[in-house]
C-alpha positions as protocol buffer text, in pm:
chain_id: "A"
residue {
  index: 1
  type: MET
  ca { x: 10770 y: 10930 z: 10348 }
}
residue {
  index: 2
  type: PRO
  ca { x: 10912 y: 11223 z: 10523 }
}
residue {
  index: 3
  type: GLU
  ca { x: 11265 y: 11347 z: 10447 }
}
residue {
  index: 4
  type: PRO
  ca { x: 11522 y: 11201 z: 10688 }
}
residue {
  index: 5
  type: CYS
  ca { x: 11690 y: 11450 z: 10929 }
}
residue {
  index: 6
  type: ILE
  ca { x: 12077 y: 11396 z: 11091 }
}
residue {
  index: 7
  type: ILE
  ca { x: 12104 y: 11426 z: 11518 }
}
residue {
  index: 8
  type: ALA
  ca { x: 12383 y: 11537 z: 11582 }
}
residue {
  index: 9
  type: VAL
  ca { x: 12488 y: 11503 z: 11949 }
}
residue {
  index: 10
  type: ALA
  ca { x: 12778 y: 11725 z: 12105 }
}
residue {
  index: 11
  type: ILE
  ca { x: 12853 y: 11516 z: 12396 }
}
residue {
  index: 12
  type: THR
  ca { x: 13126 y: 11718 z: 12586 }
}
residue {
  index: 13
  type: GLY
  ca { x: 13280 y: 12020 z: 12410 }
}
residue {
  index: 14
  type: SER
  ca { x: 13539 y: 12228 z: 12603 }
}
residue {
  index: 15
  type: LEU
  ca { x: 13348 y: 12409 z: 12896 }
}
residue {
  index: 16
  type: PRO
  ca { x: 13101 y: 12232 z: 13098 }
}
residue {
  index: 17
  type: ARG
  ca { x: 13231 y: 12015 z: 13418 }
}
residue {
  index: 18
  type: LYS
  ca { x: 13115 y: 11804 z: 13666 }
}
residue {
  index: 19
  type: GLU
  ca { x: 13037 y: 12060 z: 13880 }
}
residue {
  index: 20
  type: ASP
  ca { x: 12779 y: 12243 z: 13601 }
}
residue {
  index: 21
  type: ASN
  ca { x: 12602 y: 11911 z: 13530 }
}
residue {
  index: 22
  type: PRO
  ca { x: 12745 y: 11604 z: 13657 }
}
residue {
  index: 23
  type: ALA
  ca { x: 12642 y: 11353 z: 13349 }
}
residue {
  index: 24
  type: VAL
  ca { x: 12861 y: 11575 z: 13135 }
}
residue {
  index: 25
  type: PRO
  ca { x: 13153 y: 11290 z: 13023 }
}
residue {
  index: 26
  type: ILE
  ca { x: 13500 y: 11313 z: 13086 }
}
residue {
  index: 27
  type: SER
  ca { x: 13662 y: 11011 z: 13088 }
}
residue {
  index: 28
  type: VAL
  ca { x: 13719 y: 10820 z: 12755 }
}
residue {
  index: 29
  type: ALA
  ca { x: 13457 y: 10524 z: 12912 }
}
residue {
  index: 30
  type: GLU
  ca { x: 13209 y: 10803 z: 12983 }
}
residue {
  index: 31
  type: GLN
  ca { x: 13248 y: 10938 z: 12664 }
}
residue {
  index: 32
  type: ILE
  ca { x: 13179 y: 10610 z: 12479 }
}
residue {
  index: 33
  type: GLU
  ca { x: 12918 y: 10536 z: 12701 }
}
residue {
  index: 34
  type: SER
  ca { x: 12665 y: 10823 z: 12666 }
}
residue {
  index: 35
  type: THR
  ca { x: 12774 y: 10834 z: 12234 }
}
residue {
  index: 36
  type: GLN
  ca { x: 12613 y: 10455 z: 12285 }
}
residue {
  index: 37
  type: GLU
  ca { x: 12310 y: 10586 z: 12477 }
}
residue {
  index: 38
  type: ALA
  ca { x: 12251 y: 10907 z: 12230 }
}
residue {
  index: 39
  type: PHE
  ca { x: 12335 y: 10688 z: 11925 }
}
residue {
  index: 40
  type: GLU
  ca { x: 12063 y: 10478 z: 12084 }
}
residue {
  index: 41
  type: ALA
  ca { x: 11815 y: 10722 z: 12093 }
}
residue {
  index: 42
  type: GLY
  ca { x: 11835 y: 10869 z: 11793 }
}
residue {
  index: 43
  type: ALA
  ca { x: 12192 y: 11040 z: 11734 }
}
residue {
  index: 44
  type: SER
  ca { x: 12379 y: 10953 z: 11409 }
}
residue {
  index: 45
  type: LEU
  ca { x: 12681 y: 11178 z: 11449 }
}
residue {
  index: 46
  type: VAL
  ca { x: 12851 y: 11284 z: 11716 }
}
residue {
  index: 47
  type: HIS
  ca { x: 13087 y: 11550 z: 11772 }
}
residue {
  index: 48
  type: ILE
  ca { x: 13412 y: 11463 z: 11999 }
}
residue {
  index: 49
  type: HIS
  ca { x: 13605 y: 11680 z: 12229 }
}
residue {
  index: 50
  type: VAL
  ca { x: 13856 y: 11501 z: 12505 }
}
residue {
  index: 51
  type: ARG
  ca { x: 13948 y: 11601 z: 12814 }
}
residue {
  index: 52
  type: ASN
  ca { x: 14252 y: 11578 z: 13066 }
}
residue {
  index: 53
  type: ASP
  ca { x: 14198 y: 11422 z: 13397 }
}
residue {
  index: 54
  type: ASP
  ca { x: 14147 y: 11735 z: 13542 }
}
residue {
  index: 55
  type: GLN
  ca { x: 13860 y: 11839 z: 13339 }
}
residue {
  index: 56
  type: SER
  ca { x: 14065 y: 12086 z: 13128 }
}
residue {
  index: 57
  type: SER
  ca { x: 14041 y: 12083 z: 12713 }
}
residue {
  index: 58
  type: SER
  ca { x: 14295 y: 11827 z: 12582 }
}
residue {
  index: 59
  type: SER
  ca { x: 14433 y: 11757 z: 12239 }
}
residue {
  index: 60
  type: GLU
  ca { x: 14630 y: 11420 z: 12291 }
}
residue {
  index: 61
  type: PRO
  ca { x: 14551 y: 11202 z: 11976 }
}
residue {
  index: 62
  type: THR
  ca { x: 14577 y: 10906 z: 12256 }
}
residue {
  index: 63
  type: ARG
  ca { x: 14217 y: 11005 z: 12383 }
}
residue {
  index: 64
  type: PHE
  ca { x: 14083 y: 11048 z: 12038 }
}
residue {
  index: 65
  type: ALA
  ca { x: 14156 y: 10752 z: 11918 }
}
residue {
  index: 66
  type: ALA
  ca { x: 14027 y: 10556 z: 12239 }
}
residue {
  index: 67
  type: VAL
  ca { x: 13681 y: 10754 z: 12207 }
}
residue {
  index: 68
  type: GLN
  ca { x: 13677 y: 10690 z: 11797 }
}
residue {
  index: 69
  type: ALA
  ca { x: 13732 y: 10322 z: 11888 }
}
residue {
  index: 70
  type: GLY
  ca { x: 13508 y: 10236 z: 12136 }
}
residue {
  index: 71
  type: VAL
  ca { x: 13211 y: 10454 z: 11915 }
}
residue {
  index: 72
  type: ARG
  ca { x: 13302 y: 10256 z: 11585 }
}
residue {
  index: 73
  type: ARG
  ca { x: 13289 y: 9916 z: 11825 }
}
residue {
  index: 74
  type: HIS
  ca { x: 12947 y: 10015 z: 11998 }
}
residue {
  index: 75
  type: CYS
  ca { x: 12766 y: 10255 z: 11748 }
}
residue {
  index: 76
  type: PRO
  ca { x: 12802 y: 10067 z: 11373 }
}
residue {
  index: 77
  type: GLY
  ca { x: 12833 y: 10337 z: 11107 }
}
residue {
  index: 78
  type: MET
  ca { x: 12797 y: 10609 z: 11337 }
}
residue {
  index: 79
  type: ILE
  ca { x: 12963 y: 10913 z: 11205 }
}
residue {
  index: 80
  type: VAL
  ca { x: 13258 y: 11051 z: 11389 }
}
residue {
  index: 81
  type: GLN
  ca { x: 13321 y: 11421 z: 11393 }
}
residue {
  index: 82
  type: PHE
  ca { x: 13652 y: 11534 z: 11601 }
}
residue {
  index: 83
  type: SER
  ca { x: 13658 y: 11885 z: 11762 }
}
residue {
  index: 84
  type: THR
  ca { x: 13957 y: 12120 z: 11628 }
}
residue {
  index: 85
  type: GLY
  ca { x: 13793 y: 12404 z: 11819 }
}
residue {
  index: 86
  type: GLY
  ca { x: 14056 y: 12674 z: 12021 }
}
residue {
  index: 87
  type: ARG
  ca { x: 13901 y: 12731 z: 12389 }
}
residue {
  index: 88
  type: GLY
  ca { x: 14178 y: 12573 z: 12598 }
}
residue {
  index: 89
  type: ARG
  ca { x: 14389 y: 12430 z: 12332 }
}
residue {
  index: 90
  type: ASP
  ca { x: 14721 y: 12468 z: 12210 }
}
residue {
  index: 91
  type: PRO
  ca { x: 14664 y: 12632 z: 11855 }
}
residue {
  index: 92
  type: ALA
  ca { x: 14984 y: 12409 z: 11713 }
}
residue {
  index: 93
  type: ALA
  ca { x: 14769 y: 12064 z: 11851 }
}
residue {
  index: 94
  type: ARG
  ca { x: 14416 y: 12151 z: 11732 }
}
residue {
  index: 95
  type: GLY
  ca { x: 14467 y: 11950 z: 11403 }
}
residue {
  index: 96
  type: SER
  ca { x: 14672 y: 11673 z: 11643 }
}
residue {
  index: 97
  type: ALA
  ca { x: 14461 y: 11392 z: 11595 }
}
residue {
  index: 98
  type: LEU
  ca { x: 14344 y: 11457 z: 11201 }
}
residue {
  index: 99
  type: TYR
  ca { x: 14589 y: 11151 z: 11088 }
}
residue {
  index: 100
  type: LEU
  ca { x: 14322 y: 10939 z: 11271 }
}
residue {
  index: 101
  type: LYS
  ca { x: 14096 y: 10991 z: 10977 }
}
residue {
  index: 102
  type: PRO
  ca { x: 13707 y: 11100 z: 11153 }
}
residue {
  index: 103
  type: ASP
  ca { x: 13486 y: 11078 z: 10893 }
}
residue {
  index: 104
  type: MET
  ca { x: 13471 y: 11491 z: 11000 }
}
residue {
  index: 105
  type: ALA
  ca { x: 13583 y: 11742 z: 11198 }
}
residue {
  index: 106
  type: SER
  ca { x: 13486 y: 12075 z: 11261 }
}
residue {
  index: 107
  type: LEU
  ca { x: 13692 y: 12407 z: 11098 }
}
residue {
  index: 108
  type: SER
  ca { x: 13623 y: 12725 z: 11196 }
}
residue {
  index: 109
  type: THR
  ca { x: 13692 y: 13006 z: 10931 }
}
residue {
  index: 110
  type: GLY
  ca { x: 13763 y: 13307 z: 11130 }
}
residue {
  index: 111
  type: SER
  ca { x: 13770 y: 13461 z: 11436 }
}
residue {
  index: 112
  type: VAL
  ca { x: 13520 y: 13625 z: 11692 }
}
residue {
  index: 113
  type: ASN
  ca { x: 13475 y: 13702 z: 12060 }
}
residue {
  index: 114
  type: PHE
  ca { x: 13328 y: 13466 z: 12320 }
}
residue {
  index: 115
  type: PRO
  ca { x: 13191 y: 13592 z: 12679 }
}
residue {
  index: 116
  type: SER
  ca { x: 13524 y: 13600 z: 12773 }
}
residue {
  index: 117
  type: ILE
  ca { x: 13775 y: 13542 z: 12511 }
}
residue {
  index: 118
  type: VAL
  ca { x: 13824 y: 13579 z: 12174 }
}
residue {
  index: 119
  type: TYR
  ca { x: 13828 y: 13294 z: 11987 }
}
residue {
  index: 120
  type: GLU
  ca { x: 14107 y: 13326 z: 11726 }
}
residue {
  index: 121
  type: ASN
  ca { x: 14159 y: 13158 z: 11391 }
}
residue {
  index: 122
  type: HIS
  ca { x: 14461 y: 13341 z: 11259 }
}
residue {
  index: 123
  type: PRO
  ca { x: 14453 y: 13256 z: 10836 }
}
residue {
  index: 124
  type: ALA
  ca { x: 14765 y: 13040 z: 10855 }
}
residue {
  index: 125
  type: LEU
  ca { x: 14582 y: 12794 z: 11071 }
}
residue {
  index: 126
  type: ILE
  ca { x: 14264 y: 12791 z: 10906 }
}
residue {
  index: 127
  type: GLY
  ca { x: 14452 y: 12703 z: 10610 }
}
residue {
  index: 128
  type: ASP
  ca { x: 14703 y: 12436 z: 10761 }
}
residue {
  index: 129
  type: LEU
  ca { x: 14389 y: 12258 z: 10924 }
}
residue {
  index: 130
  type: ALA
  ca { x: 14188 y: 12227 z: 10589 }
}
residue {
  index: 131
  type: THR
  ca { x: 14496 y: 12115 z: 10412 }
}
residue {
  index: 132
  type: ALA
  ca { x: 14524 y: 11862 z: 10685 }
}
residue {
  index: 133
  type: MET
  ca { x: 14186 y: 11746 z: 10612 }
}
residue {
  index: 134
  type: LYS
  ca { x: 14207 y: 11732 z: 10302 }
}
residue {
  index: 135
  type: ALA
  ca { x: 14520 y: 11497 z: 10329 }
}
residue {
  index: 136
  type: ASN
  ca { x: 14346 y: 11273 z: 10522 }
}
residue {
  index: 137
  type: GLY
  ca { x: 13989 y: 11265 z: 10371 }
}
residue {
  index: 138
  type: VAL
  ca { x: 13797 y: 11478 z: 10681 }
}
residue {
  index: 139
  type: LEU
  ca { x: 13536 y: 11619 z: 10548 }
}
residue {
  index: 140
  type: PRO
  ca { x: 13516 y: 11975 z: 10733 }
}
residue {
  index: 141
  type: GLU
  ca { x: 13201 y: 12084 z: 10909 }
}
residue {
  index: 142
  type: ILE
  ca { x: 13233 y: 12501 z: 10866 }
}
residue {
  index: 143
  type: GLU
  ca { x: 13156 y: 12640 z: 11177 }
}
residue {
  index: 144
  type: ILE
  ca { x: 12990 y: 12993 z: 11100 }
}
residue {
  index: 145
  type: PHE
  ca { x: 13023 y: 13243 z: 11363 }
}
residue {
  index: 146
  type: ASP
  ca { x: 12993 y: 13565 z: 11172 }
}
residue {
  index: 147
  type: LEU
  ca { x: 12899 y: 13623 z: 10798 }
}
residue {
  index: 148
  type: SER
  ca { x: 13249 y: 13667 z: 10696 }
}
residue {
  index: 149
  type: HIS
  ca { x: 13342 y: 13322 z: 10770 }
}
residue {
  index: 150
  type: LEU
  ca { x: 13130 y: 13215 z: 10474 }
}
residue {
  index: 151
  type: HIS
  ca { x: 13363 y: 13405 z: 10244 }
}
residue {
  index: 152
  type: THR
  ca { x: 13679 y: 13235 z: 10431 }
}
residue {
  index: 153
  type: ALA
  ca { x: 13536 y: 12916 z: 10330 }
}
residue {
  index: 154
  type: ARG
  ca { x: 13458 y: 13032 z: 9951 }
}
residue {
  index: 155
  type: ARG
  ca { x: 13821 y: 13151 z: 9951 }
}
residue {
  index: 156
  type: LEU
  ca { x: 13905 y: 12775 z: 10053 }
}
residue {
  index: 157
  type: ALA
  ca { x: 13711 y: 12619 z: 9836 }
}
residue {
  index: 158
  type: ASP
  ca { x: 13876 y: 12846 z: 9520 }
}
residue {
  index: 159
  type: GLY
  ca { x: 14192 y: 12750 z: 9651 }
}
residue {
  index: 160
  type: GLY
  ca { x: 14122 y: 12385 z: 9627 }
}
residue {
  index: 161
  type: LEU
  ca { x: 14163 y: 12291 z: 10014 }
}
residue {
  index: 162
  type: ILE
  ca { x: 13771 y: 12211 z: 10077 }
}
residue {
  index: 163
  type: GLY
  ca { x: 13513 y: 12071 z: 9823 }
}
residue {
  index: 164
  type: GLU
  ca { x: 13205 y: 12248 z: 9677 }
}
residue {
  index: 165
  type: ARG
  ca { x: 12982 y: 12049 z: 9910 }
}
residue {
  index: 166
  type: PRO
  ca { x: 13127 y: 12133 z: 10272 }
}
residue {
  index: 167
  type: HIS
  ca { x: 12810 y: 12085 z: 10571 }
}
residue {
  index: 168
  type: ILE
  ca { x: 12792 y: 12412 z: 10696 }
}
residue {
  index: 169
  type: GLN
  ca { x: 12668 y: 12502 z: 11083 }
}
residue {
  index: 170
  type: PHE
  ca { x: 12576 y: 12808 z: 11219 }
}
residue {
  index: 171
  type: VAL
  ca { x: 12658 y: 12886 z: 11571 }
}
residue {
  index: 172
  type: MET
  ca { x: 12386 y: 13092 z: 11730 }
}
residue {
  index: 173
  type: GLY
  ca { x: 12321 y: 13243 z: 12069 }
}
residue {
  index: 174
  type: VAL
  ca { x: 12732 y: 13276 z: 12196 }
}
residue {
  index: 175
  type: GLN
  ca { x: 12736 y: 13589 z: 12427 }
}
residue {
  index: 176
  type: ASN
  ca { x: 12950 y: 13894 z: 12224 }
}
residue {
  index: 177
  type: ALA
  ca { x: 12866 y: 13639 z: 11897 }
}
residue {
  index: 178
  type: LEU
  ca { x: 12610 y: 13585 z: 11698 }
}
residue {
  index: 179
  type: PRO
  ca { x: 12243 y: 13658 z: 11832 }
}
residue {
  index: 180
  type: ALA
  ca { x: 11969 y: 13367 z: 11832 }
}
residue {
  index: 181
  type: GLU
  ca { x: 11809 y: 13556 z: 11590 }
}
residue {
  index: 182
  type: GLU
  ca { x: 11576 y: 13399 z: 11279 }
}
residue {
  index: 183
  type: ARG
  ca { x: 11578 y: 13689 z: 11043 }
}
residue {
  index: 184
  type: LEU
  ca { x: 11968 y: 13632 z: 11116 }
}
residue {
  index: 185
  type: LEU
  ca { x: 11966 y: 13274 z: 11040 }
}
residue {
  index: 186
  type: ASP
  ca { x: 11755 y: 13355 z: 10711 }
}
residue {
  index: 187
  type: ALA
  ca { x: 12044 y: 13602 z: 10596 }
}
residue {
  index: 188
  type: LEU
  ca { x: 12310 y: 13351 z: 10685 }
}
residue {
  index: 189
  type: LEU
  ca { x: 12121 y: 13035 z: 10508 }
}
residue {
  index: 190
  type: ARG
  ca { x: 12040 y: 13292 z: 10203 }
}
residue {
  index: 191
  type: GLU
  ca { x: 12430 y: 13400 z: 10205 }
}
residue {
  index: 192
  type: ALA
  ca { x: 12554 y: 12991 z: 10226 }
}
residue {
  index: 193
  type: LYS
  ca { x: 12371 y: 12864 z: 9959 }
}
residue {
  index: 194
  type: PHE
  ca { x: 12475 y: 13159 z: 9719 }
}
residue {
  index: 195
  type: LEU
  ca { x: 12839 y: 13085 z: 9793 }
}
residue {
  index: 196
  type: PHE
  ca { x: 12784 y: 12684 z: 9821 }
}
residue {
  index: 197
  type: PRO
  ca { x: 12430 y: 12585 z: 9631 }
}
residue {
  index: 198
  type: GLN
  ca { x: 12558 y: 12216 z: 9705 }
}
residue {
  index: 199
  type: SER
  ca { x: 12627 y: 12224 z: 10038 }
}
residue {
  index: 200
  type: THR
  ca { x: 12438 y: 12031 z: 10363 }
}
residue {
  index: 201
  type: TRP
  ca { x: 12359 y: 12264 z: 10621 }
}
residue {
  index: 202
  type: THR
  ca { x: 12278 y: 12291 z: 11010 }
}
residue {
  index: 203
  type: ALA
  ca { x: 12245 y: 12506 z: 11260 }
}
residue {
  index: 204
  type: ALA
  ca { x: 12286 y: 12512 z: 11654 }
}
residue {
  index: 205
  type: GLY
  ca { x: 12179 y: 12714 z: 11923 }
}
residue {
  index: 206
  type: ILE
  ca { x: 12341 y: 12778 z: 12279 }
}
residue {
  index: 207
  type: GLY
  ca { x: 12253 y: 12736 z: 12625 }
}
residue {
  index: 208
  type: ARG
  ca { x: 11840 y: 12819 z: 12648 }
}
residue {
  index: 209
  type: ASN
  ca { x: 11846 y: 12904 z: 12226 }
}
residue {
  index: 210
  type: GLN
  ca { x: 11919 y: 12524 z: 12168 }
}
residue {
  index: 211
  type: THR
  ca { x: 11538 y: 12398 z: 12129 }
}
residue {
  index: 212
  type: ILE
  ca { x: 11410 y: 12763 z: 11931 }
}
residue {
  index: 213
  type: VAL
  ca { x: 11719 y: 12721 z: 11680 }
}
residue {
  index: 214
  type: MET
  ca { x: 11664 y: 12404 z: 11640 }
}
residue {
  index: 215
  type: GLN
  ca { x: 11289 y: 12458 z: 11520 }
}
residue {
  index: 216
  type: TRP
  ca { x: 11429 y: 12751 z: 11267 }
}
residue {
  index: 217
  type: ALA
  ca { x: 11614 y: 12469 z: 11148 }
}
residue {
  index: 218
  type: LEU
  ca { x: 11377 y: 12211 z: 11078 }
}
residue {
  index: 219
  type: ALA
  ca { x: 11138 y: 12481 z: 10968 }
}
residue {
  index: 220
  type: ARG
  ca { x: 11359 y: 12595 z: 10674 }
}
residue {
  index: 221
  type: GLY
  ca { x: 11446 y: 12218 z: 10580 }
}
residue {
  index: 222
  type: ALA
  ca { x: 11801 y: 12166 z: 10747 }
}
residue {
  index: 223
  type: ASP
  ca { x: 12001 y: 11852 z: 10663 }
}
residue {
  index: 224
  type: ALA
  ca { x: 12091 y: 11806 z: 11060 }
}
residue {
  index: 225
  type: VAL
  ca { x: 12008 y: 11924 z: 11388 }
}
residue {
  index: 226
  type: ARG
  ca { x: 12235 y: 11935 z: 11728 }
}
residue {
  index: 227
  type: THR
  ca { x: 12153 y: 11913 z: 12007 }
}
residue {
  index: 228
  type: GLY
  ca { x: 12397 y: 11812 z: 12351 }
}
residue {
  index: 229
  type: LEU
  ca { x: 12522 y: 11886 z: 12660 }
}
residue {
  index: 230
  type: GLU
  ca { x: 12829 y: 12064 z: 12483 }
}
residue {
  index: 231
  type: ASP
  ca { x: 12549 y: 12354 z: 12420 }
}
residue {
  index: 232
  type: ASN
  ca { x: 12300 y: 12289 z: 12672 }
}
residue {
  index: 233
  type: ILE
  ca { x: 12306 y: 12133 z: 12995 }
}
residue {
  index: 234
  type: ARG
  ca { x: 11949 y: 12173 z: 13092 }
}
residue {
  index: 235
  type: ILE
  ca { x: 11612 y: 12075 z: 13021 }
}
residue {
  index: 236
  type: THR
  ca { x: 11457 y: 12401 z: 13186 }
}
residue {
  index: 237
  type: ARG
  ca { x: 11591 y: 12678 z: 13424 }
}
residue {
  index: 238
  type: GLU
  ca { x: 11556 y: 12476 z: 13677 }
}
residue {
  index: 239
  type: ARG
  ca { x: 11638 y: 12118 z: 13575 }
}
residue {
  index: 240
  type: LEU
  ca { x: 11938 y: 11974 z: 13466 }
}
residue {
  index: 241
  type: ALA
  ca { x: 11983 y: 11755 z: 13161 }
}
residue {
  index: 242
  type: ARG
  ca { x: 11994 y: 11364 z: 13276 }
}
residue {
  index: 243
  type: SER
  ca { x: 12243 y: 11265 z: 12975 }
}
residue {
  index: 244
  type: ASN
  ca { x: 12276 y: 11322 z: 12613 }
}
residue {
  index: 245
  type: ALA
  ca { x: 12068 y: 11091 z: 12527 }
}
residue {
  index: 246
  type: GLU
  ca { x: 11768 y: 11270 z: 12720 }
}
residue {
  index: 247
  type: LEU
  ca { x: 11895 y: 11567 z: 12528 }
}
residue {
  index: 248
  type: VAL
  ca { x: 11868 y: 11363 z: 12212 }
}
residue {
  index: 249
  type: GLU
  ca { x: 11513 y: 11224 z: 12269 }
}
residue {
  index: 250
  type: LEU
  ca { x: 11388 y: 11561 z: 12309 }
}
residue {
  index: 251
  type: ALA
  ca { x: 11503 y: 11651 z: 11947 }
}
residue {
  index: 252
  type: ALA
  ca { x: 11413 y: 11351 z: 11784 }
}
residue {
  index: 253
  type: ALA
  ca { x: 11074 y: 11444 z: 11949 }
}
residue {
  index: 254
  type: SER
  ca { x: 11095 y: 11795 z: 11767 }
}
residue {
  index: 255
  type: VAL
  ca { x: 11221 y: 11599 z: 11456 }
}
residue {
  index: 256
  type: GLU
  ca { x: 10901 y: 11409 z: 11426 }
}
residue {
  index: 257
  type: ARG
  ca { x: 10669 y: 11695 z: 11552 }
}
residue {
  index: 258
  type: LEU
  ca { x: 10788 y: 11927 z: 11215 }
}
residue {
  index: 259
  type: GLY
  ca { x: 10714 y: 11681 z: 10981 }
}
residue {
  index: 260
  type: ARG
  ca { x: 11031 y: 11473 z: 10912 }
}
residue {
  index: 261
  type: ARG
  ca { x: 11180 y: 11166 z: 11044 }
}
residue {
  index: 262
  type: VAL
  ca { x: 11494 y: 11072 z: 11225 }
}
residue {
  index: 263
  type: ALA
  ca { x: 11766 y: 11002 z: 10968 }
}
residue {
  index: 264
  type: THR
  ca { x: 11941 y: 10609 z: 11016 }
}
residue {
  index: 265
  type: VAL
  ca { x: 12321 y: 10648 z: 10995 }
}
residue {
  index: 266
  type: ASN
  ca { x: 12316 y: 10478 z: 10629 }
}
residue {
  index: 267
  type: GLU
  ca { x: 12086 y: 10782 z: 10566 }
}
residue {
  index: 268
  type: ALA
  ca { x: 12339 y: 11035 z: 10765 }
}
residue {
  index: 269
  type: ARG
  ca { x: 12630 y: 10935 z: 10540 }
}
residue {
  index: 270
  type: GLN
  ca { x: 12452 y: 10955 z: 10229 }
}
residue {
  index: 271
  type: THR
  ca { x: 12311 y: 11275 z: 10295 }
}
residue {
  index: 272
  type: LEU
  ca { x: 12655 y: 11460 z: 10409 }
}
residue {
  index: 273
  type: GLY
  ca { x: 12835 y: 11229 z: 10088 }
}
residue {
  index: 274
  type: LEU
  ca { x: 13052 y: 11006 z: 10332 }
}
residue {
  index: 275
  type: ALA
  ca { x: 13164 y: 10617 z: 10215 }
}
residue {
  index: 276
  type: SER
  ca { x: 12939 y: 10340 z: 10428 }
}
residue {
  index: 277
  type: GLY
  ca { x: 13066 y: 10288 z: 10790 }
}
residue {
  index: 278
  type: PRO
  ca { x: 13399 y: 10144 z: 10884 }
}
């Protein structure tokens, strides 16, 4: 039987707005509905950012709580992953919802240039977020925007702040950061497996790079692939994606075309070492 592959859906992010694509889910109700559609299309993990009513990024725990509750009600067993990313958020508030004990949370382990800003992750903040995740039993997804970020993660593990089996995501195609180049994925993956032999991994391609990075990851036996309107709002240059579910359907087709099968929620939890869903 083919090996299962987790499909992660990043439903909203911090940048895309309704003006960019009307399908981007902004309100709590929209996020829950969009996640349920993606779940029914095959996604077993949802990556959540929340927004204020004016569409700006939010760190409000009540919004995270409401989305999490809706996902758990309508998507039984789906893995809930909160973003602790920094675009448009007060650094002091980036971990403010971790007490809600999502299954997972993103953890960026270094600073990097983005198209128009420096995405700043101060060493003290990284340590604070890792400490909060550990205290709340939250599995980190280590966000890798540069090779050095793997070594910061290794130092966190050596200090006992993360385990020896983190989930690692390589983010490729962000302007001014890692380009989407196949040879770079090979270098990153080789270093990750040297530093964390037991880790699971995935790769995210931004914008038009989404499909090709997914194919590279699948060809290398990735434990998961990532899709969703956070990273890519288009199906083609001429056509916007109709929904997160449509992007998940395309990801599922890629998974099966490359000889894998879409993981169930139980298989996804087993792969990542997570307890059965609440």
